N, C-alpha and C positions, 0 to 999 in steps of 0.2 A: 649415379643414376637414381640412388635411393632418395636423395633430397628432391629430385624432380618429381618422383612419385608422391612425396608428401605435399609438394606445392600443388600438384594436380588434385589431390584429395581435398586440400584446403579450398581450392577454387571451386570444385564441384559442390562442396558443402556451402560455400558462400553463395553460389548461384542457385542452389536447390532449396535452401531453407530460408524462409522469410524471416527477416530480423527487423527489429524496430529501429536500430541504429544503422547508419550507413557503413558500408564496407569498402575500403579503398583497394582497388586493383592496381598494383604497381606494374610498370612496363616490363621489368625483368621477369616477374612471376607470370605475367600474361604470355610473354614470348616463350618461356620455358614450357608452359602448358601447351601452347600451340605445337611446339616441336615434339612434344611427348605424345599428344593425343590426336592431332589432326589426321584425317584419312590420307592426305597427300604425304605427310611425314611417314606414315606406315607404309605407303606405297614406295617411298624412297628407300626404306629398309629392304623391301623386296627386290629392288634393283641389284643390290649386292648379292642377294641369294640367287638371282637369275644369272649373274655373271659366274658364280661358283658352279651352278648347275650346267651351264654351257661348257665350262672348262672340263668338268667331269665327263660330259658327253664326248668331247673331243678325245680325251684320254682313253675312252673306251675303244677307240680304233686300234689301240696297241695292246688290247687284252689278248692273252693266249686263247686259241680257239681249238677245241677238240672236234674231230671229224671221224665219221665212219661211213663207209660205202660198201654195201653188200648187194651183189647181183647173182641170181641163180636162174637156171633154166632147165626144166624137166620136160621131156617129150618122149612119148612112146616107150616108157619104161627106162629111158636112159637119162643120165645126168649130163646134159650138154656141157654146162660149165657151172662152176661155183667160185665166185670171186669175192674176196673179203679184203678190205683195206681200211685201216684205222690208225689214228695217231693224233698229233698235236702240232699246231703252227704257232710260232711266236714272232710277231713283228717287233722290230726294234726301232729306237729313235735314230739309228744310223742308216736306216733304209734297208738294212739287211734283214732277211726273213729266215728264221731257223725252223727246221721241220724234222720231226721224228715219228716213226710209226712201225706198224707190223702189217705184212701182206701174206696172204695164203690163198692160193688158187689151185683148182683141180677140175677135172671133167674130161669127157670123151672128146668133145670137140673144142676144147680150150685153145685159144690162139697161142701158138708156140712161144711167142714173145712174153706171154704172161705166166709161163711155167715157173713154179717155185718148188723147192724141196718139200717133202711131206710135212716137215716141222715148220714150214713157212720161212719168210725172210724178214729180218729186222733191218731197218734203215734209218739213217739220220742224214741231214743235209743242210745245205745253205743255198739261198738264192741271193745273188749279188748283182745290183744294177751297176753297170759300167758306163752307161750313157745317160739317157733321161732318167731322172729320179736318184741320181747318185748323191747330189747335194741337197735336193729338196724334192719332195713328192707331195701328192694331194693330202695324205694323212699328216705329214709333218707341217704342211702349210696350214691345215685346219687347226692343229694344236697350237701353233704360234698365234694364229688369229684369235683363237678362243682365249688364250692367255691375255692378249691385248684387250679383248672384249670385256674380260673381268675388270681390267683397269678402267675401261670406258664406263662400265656400270657404276664404279665407285665415283668417278667424276660426275656422272649424271645424277647420282644420289646427292652430291653436294650442290649441284645446280638446282635440283628440285627443291631442296631445303632452303637454298638461298632465295629462290623466287617466292616460296611460300612465306618465309619470314619477312621478306620485303613488303609483300602485300599486307600481311598481318600487322606489321609495324606501322605502315601508313594508316591503316584503319584505326589503330589505337590513337595516334596523334591527331587524327581528324576528330575522333571522339573526345579527346582532351580539349581540343580547340573549341568545339561546339558547346561542350559543357560549361566551360568558363566564360565563353561569350554569352551564353544564356544567362549565367549568373549576373554578368554586367547589366544586361537588359532587364533582368528581374529587379535589380536595385534601382535602375533608372526609372522603370515603370512605377515602382512603389513611391519613389521620390516625387515623380510627376503627379501621382494621385494625391499625395499629401499636400503638395503645393496647390493643386487645383482646389482642394477642400479649404485650405487656408485663405486663398484668394477669394473664393466664393463667400466665405464668412466676412472677410474684410470689405468686399463690395456691398454686402448686405448692410454692414454697419456704416457704409459711406466713406471708409478709409481708402478704398481703391476704386478706380473707374470701372464700370461694368465691362468695358472692352477687355480688361485684363482677364476676366473669367473666360472669355472666348479664346484668348491667347493660351491660357493655362489648359483649357479643355482640349485645344488642338494638339498641344504638346503631349498630353496624356494619351490621346488617341494614337498619335504617332508612335509613342513608346509601346503601347499595347500591340500595335501592328508589328513593330520590330521584334517584340518579345515572342509573338506568335511565329514569326519566321525563324527566330533563333530556336524555338522549341521544335519546330519542324526539322531544322537542320540537325539538331541533337538527336531526335528520334531516329532519323535516317542513319546517322553515324552509329548509334547504338545497335541498330539492326544490322549494319554492315559489320560491326565488330563481332556480333553473335555468330556470324558465318564461320568464324575461326575457332569457336569454342565447342569442343567435342569431348565426349567421355569414351576413351579407348577406341576412338575412330569409328564408333558405331552409333552413338546416341548424340544428336545435336543438342546443345544447351542454349537456353535463352538467358540473356543478361537481365538480372533482376533490377528493379527500379532503384533499390537502395544501394546499388554498386556505383561507385564514383571513381574517376581517375585520380592521379596524384594531385596534391594541392598546388595552387599557382604560386604561393609564396615560397614553396620549396624548390622552385625551378630557377636555375641559373643557366646562362649560356655556356655550353660545353666547348672547351678549347679544342683546337685541331690536334689530333694525336700525331706525334712526329713519326711514329712507326709507319703510318700510311705514306707519308712523303718519301720515306726511305725505300718503300716497296714499289714505287712507280717504275723504276728501271727493271725490276724483276717481275712485272705484272704478267708478261707473256709466258713466263715460266711457271708461275704459281697459280694463275687463275684457272679454275676447273674447266671453263669453256675452252681455253687454249690447250689444256692438257687433253681434253677430249679430241680436239682437232689433231693434236700430235699423234695420239694413238690411232686415229682413223687413217692418217697418212701412213703410219707404220703398217697397218693392215693392208692398205692398197699397195704398198711397196712389196709386201709378201706375195700378193696376187701377181704383181709384175714379175717377181723373181720366178714364180712357178710357171707363168706363161713363157718367160724367157727360156726356162729349162726344157720346155716342150719343143723347142727348136732343134734339140739334139735327137739323134736316132735312139730308138729303144734297143738296148743291148743288155740282156739279162743272162748271167752265167749261173747255171744250176749244177750242183755237185752233191751226190748222195752216196756215201759208203754203204755197202750192204753186207749182211752176214746172216748165215743160217744158224738157228739155235741147236744146241746139243745138250741133253741132260738138263734142260731148263736154263742154260747159260746162253744168252743171245750173242756173246762175244767169243764163244768157244772156237768157232771156225772163221773168225775174222782174219782177213788178209788184205794187204794194201791193194792188191790187184782186183779186188771185188768192189766195184763201184758202178754208178750210173751217172752220166753227166750229159749236159746239152747247153746249147746257146740259142736264145731267142733274139732275132734281129728284125726290126721293122722301121720304116721311115717314109713319110709322105714325100712325093717327088717334088711338089711345088711349094709346100709349106704356106699356102696362102691363108688358110684358116689360122695357123699358129702365128704368122707374122701380123695378121690383122688383130689378133687378140693381144699381142704384145703392144702394138701401137695404141689400142684402146686403153689398156692398163696404164701405159705411160701418160696418156692424156688425163686420165682420172687422177693420177697422182699430182700432176701439174695443176689441174683445176682446183683440187682440194687445198693445195699449198697456197694458191692465190686467194681462195676464200679465207684461209687461215691468216694471211697477212692483212686482209681487209678487216677481219674480225679483231685482230690485234689493234689496228688503228682506231676502230670504234670503241673498244674497251679502254684504251688509253685516253681518248677524248672524254668519255663518260667519267672516268676516274678523276681526271684533271678538273672537269667542270664541277663535279661534286665537291672536291676539295676547295675550289674557288668559292662555291656557294656557302660551304660551311664556314670558311674563313671570313667572308663578307658578313654573314649573319651574326657573327660575334659582335662586331662593331655596331651593327644595326640595332641589336638588342640593347647594348649599353647606351646608345644614343637615344633610343626611344624610351628607355626607362627614365631618363632625365626629362624627356618631353612630357611624359605622363605627370611627373611631379610638377612641372611648370604649369600645365593645364589645370592641375588641382589647385595650385596657388592662385591662378587667375580666377577660377570659379569661387574659391573662398573669399577673395577680395571683392568680387562682384556681388556676392550674396550679402556681405557686410554693408556695401554701399546701397544695395536694394533695401535692406532692413532699415537703413538710415534715411531712406527716401531720396537718395542721390543717384539711383539707377533705375532702369526700367526692367520689367519682366522679360522683354524681348532680349535684352543684353544678358540677363541671367541664363535664359534658355540657350542663347547662342554659345555662352561659355560652357554650359553643361554639355551641349552637343559635341563641342570640341573635346571635352574631357572623356566623354563616352567613346568617341571615335579613337582617341589616343589609347584608351585601355584595350579596345578591340584590336587595334593595330599592334600593340605590344604583345598580346596573346598570339597573334598571327606570326609575329617575328620569332617568338620563342618556339612556336611549333615548327617554323621553317628551319630553325637551328637544329632541332632534334631530327627532323626529317632529312636534313642535309647530312647529319652524322649517319643516319640509317642508309641513305643513298650511297654514301661513301663505302660503307661496309659491303653493300650490295655490289657496287661497281668493282670492288676488289675480290668479290666472290667469297667473303669470309663471314657472312652473317651466321651461318650454321655453326661456326667455331665459337662464337661469342656466347651461345646458350647451349653448348654441348658438354657441359661439365656440371 
């Protein structure tokens, strides 16, 4: 993570301090900075913290609980009763609840069943569910769901970062495309202006017909118009890129005018990585979207199990050995025959509420499983389409690189013929337009290749892994 911090500092310095020379912002440095500083990236980190907090909250249901209950009544100078009961309850993951405490009661009108020795009674006991709650209860269901929710938040963190980096990556390559397209039109406009000036002088000297000046002037105007549109596209792309540039998620940064993307001559079509093809069969297992669906199905299955458990009668067995203290020893008078026990039994007669809840829970599981299968099909299609686009763009870039060279040769030949008086200005302009369009198309195909690689990583849900080290 340290080198990401240095990259971020470098970018901030580049964007904040005006420099005379241009500064190149590489794609990897840009993406690393986005993942480090963008507000959505910081929110994604909070997702994991939220999952941990939810799990901690669910575990709190099994915390031991101390209790004290004191009741006293005084009337007409008499102590009607004085009851005191205190101890500790310990829930367990097995559904069994342990209990231990101390009870001391006295009074003139104390209910005989509450009578205790003068030294009080110590007790310990156990509450065991034999029916409903024996295998799963509300607390254990909440804990299991919270554990799965923690996994869900980790998957959602990956999804958030994957979406963020995908949008940020598209913004970079749009910026790259519009910058180099503008450069093509800048060169074309400068060349058209030079030709217009030269033709104007030649026409003044009588070497060229006056109509050629009109032809050259029209071309210069068209190039200026195209340059203005290219400048507008570049300005909008730079503004869109700036949306993803932040300092520590709090301060938005503006892209400085002297910051440029990577050079066009350093760009080559990137080959399809074989690892992606090998991962197609395991996409449903490894994609964070599918993992999130799987965890949600597991959560719903826990709900269904708990609803199914509630069809059973409630049967709770309670057993408490009791002992009176002597000389400070709570076990001095302990005997096996001293105990208190009881059974709690209840059950609805028709179970309509419980049976309806089970059916609803089962339908939710089935519905989510169907959504999961549909999502899997969509993800597989998107991944396959992205790989196809990436693979096709490679041959397109190679083909159009040759096309650009051929257009350049045609233009050079036409210019030589024009200088020798064997061609017309119209033909030169026509060749030049073809060459300009070929350059723009080549830039577009290079951009398509890089966007296809980006889209493939996004379709496999792995963009956050590429800039996470």
